[in-house]
Each structure stands twice: as structure tokens, then as C-alpha cells.
N, C-alpha and C positions, 0 to 999 in steps of 0.2 A: 332169733328162730332156732327152735328145739326139734331135734329131728333125731327119730329113734332107729338104729340098727336092726336087723333083722336078729342079730344074736342079743339084743337089750329086750328084743320082745319076747324070744325064744326064754328068756330066763324069767320072765312073768310068769308065761305060760308055765314051765313047768313048774314053779311056786306055787300055781295055782292049783294044779295037776295032782301035787302032792301032798295038798291040803288033806287032813284026816278027817273022816266023814263027821259029821256034824260040824264041821269048824269051815266051811268052804263060803258062805257068808262073809264071816270075821276077815279070813282070806282075801277075800275080793273087795272087802273096806280098804283094807289097810294096804293094798297094792293102788287101790285107786287115790289114796290120799298120797301115799310115794309118787304116783306119776303128778300128782295135782302140785305137790313138796318142790319136783325135778323144776316145775314153770319158773322161780325162781333165778335159773340159770340164765333165762331169757331175757330178764332184766339186769342181771348183775352175773354176767359169766366166767368171770374171774374170783368170785366168792369161794368157788373150790380149793382145797388145798393142792400144789402140786406134788404130785408123788414121784418126781424125777425119773423117770421112765417115759420113753419116747415109741411110738408107735407111729411110721411112717413120717418122721420129723415133726409129728406131732406132741406136745407135751400132756401127761395125762394126766388129767384131775380129778376128784374126788370130793363128793358130799357124803355124809352120811345122814341116813333118816333111820331113828331107831336101830333095827338088826341089821340094816342094808348097805352096802357101800355102792354108790352110785358113781360108776367112772364113766370118763367123759373128754374130748376132745373141744378146743376151739379151733373151727375152721372157718376162716374166713368169719363172714357174721352169724356163722350158727356153734348151735353148742351141739355137739354131736354123741349121744349117748350110746357108748359102748358095750357095757354090761351093769348086771343088776348082781351085785355077791355076796351073800349072807357073810356076817362079820365073824363069822365062828370058823369061816374057812383061811386057810392060808394064803396071805396074800401073793406070797412070791410065785406059789403052785397057780392060784387064781390070773395072775398077770401072764405068767408065760402061756397059760393056754388061751388066755384071751389074744395075746401076739399071734400064735398060731393059727386061732379062729380067723380072724380079721386079716392076716396077709395072704 
């Protein structure tokens, strides 16, 4: 099962809130496709690249959908989505913030 954390839902909401006027529907469609894409993790949880970063003793993995990194951990039988971060953002800073937000 894929579980979305509050943080990952906030990431999607912020993306939609920041959409420029006139592009709201495009942004909603993009995010819906991203959410649908994430379903692949349910059947193939280890498809994501291990990024050698631990949160609470879990290895963080990532898959990329167009211009967004999807960070997740495999916890028991579930894939827990931690964050959705734009690829233009500094990954080091994003992971430090993620760790602080999740802990």
C-alpha cells in the first residue's frame, strides 16, 4: 500500500496553490498524473533509487516524475511517501529539511 504523509500532501497542495493564474487546471492534471505514477511503487517498491540517506533507520528512495522527485521509504509492506520536491531545488537542503520535518 502507498501511504502519503502530511508533508507530501502539503507539497502537492503548495504546488497547486502556487500555480499561476490560468494554469490551475494544467497543474491539477500534472499532479493527478504524478499521484497515479506513484502507484507503481505499490507493485514494485524497490524501483526507486536508494539515495544513501536514512530517516529513522529507513533508507530513503526516490523516483522522478518529470520535474519532481518523489522521496519515500519502504516500511513493512508499505511505501511511505515523504515528500514531493521539484528537481531544481538543492537536494541536500531538501533532504535536511525533510529530515527535520519528519522527525
